[in-house]
matplotlib code that plots the C-alpha trace (Angstrom):
import matplotlib.pyplot as plt

x = [18.8, 19.9, 17.8, 15.1, 15.2, 11.8, 11.4, 11.6, 8.9, 8.7, 8.6, 5.8, 3.3, 1.3, 1.2, 4.3, 1.9, 0.6, 2.6, 1.8, -1.2, -2.4, -6.2, -7.1, -9.3, -8.9, -10.1, -11.3, -14.2, -15.0, -18.0, -15.0, -14.0, -13.5, -11.9, -9.1, -5.8, -2.4, -0.5, 2.1, 4.3, 6.1, 8.0, 10.8, 10.3, 6.9, 8.6, 7.7, 5.6, 7.2, 7.0, 9.0, 9.0, 6.3, 3.9, 2.6, 3.3, 2.3, 1.8, 4.0, 3.0, 1.0, 2.4, 0.3, -1.3, -4.4, -7.0, -10.2, -12.7, -14.8, -11.9, -11.2, -7.4, -6.5, -3.2, -3.1, -0.9, -0.3, -2.8, -5.6, -5.0, -5.8, -5.4, -9.1]
y = [10.7, 14.0, 16.1, 18.0, 16.1, 14.7, 10.8, 9.2, 8.5, 5.0, 5.0, 2.9, 3.5, 0.9, -1.7, -4.0, -7.2, -6.7, -9.4, -11.8, -13.9, -11.4, -10.7, -7.1, -4.8, -2.2, 1.3, 1.1, 3.3, 4.0, 3.1, 1.0, -0.9, -4.9, -7.7, -9.7, -11.1, -9.9, -11.8, -10.0, -7.1, -4.8, -2.6, -0.5, -2.0, -0.2, 2.3, 6.1, 8.1, 8.3, 11.9, 12.2, 16.0, 17.2, 14.4, 12.1, 8.3, 6.4, 6.9, 4.5, 1.2, 0.4, -1.4, -4.3, -7.1, -8.2, -11.1, -9.8, -12.4, -12.4, -13.5, -9.8, -8.7, -4.8, -3.2, -0.6, 1.8, 2.1, 4.4, 2.7, -0.8, -1.7, -5.0, -7.3]
z = [18.2, 19.3, 22.0, 20.6, 17.2, 16.2, 16.2, 12.6, 10.0, 8.7, 5.1, 5.0, 7.8, 7.7, 10.5, 10.5, 11.0, 7.7, 5.2, 2.9, 3.7, 6.2, 5.8, 5.3, 4.4, 1.5, 1.4, 5.0, 5.9, 2.7, 0.7, -1.5, 1.7, 0.8, 2.3, 1.0, 1.4, 0.9, -2.3, -2.9, -1.6, -3.8, -1.2, -2.3, -6.1, -6.3, -8.3, -9.3, -11.6, -14.8, -17.0, -19.7, -21.2, -19.1, -20.6, -17.9, -18.7, -15.9, -12.2, -9.6, -8.8, -5.6, -2.8, -2.0, -4.4, -2.5, -3.6, -2.5, -1.0, -4.3, -6.0, -7.6, -7.5, -6.8, -5.9, -3.2, -1.3, 2.5, 2.9, 1.2, 3.5, 7.3, 9.1, 8.4]

ax = plt.figure().add_subplot(projection="3d")
ax.plot(x, y, z, "-o")
ax.set_aspect("equal")
plt.show()
């Protein structure tokens, strides 16, 4: 790193200890907070939103698949997840 340059910000700022099988909280500190377990990490394959000719086709896929303790499956991004 050059003197005076700022440190690199990671692509996925979520805690590096989060991986498959980790107990997590989704939507932490909100009314929608829930607990579950990571069942899939889509990582870099999460993709990007698709727009064709100015028409929005689909949003980007989410990074994490989480099986909630109530049996539901949710898909969330790094900003919506923390260690549980």
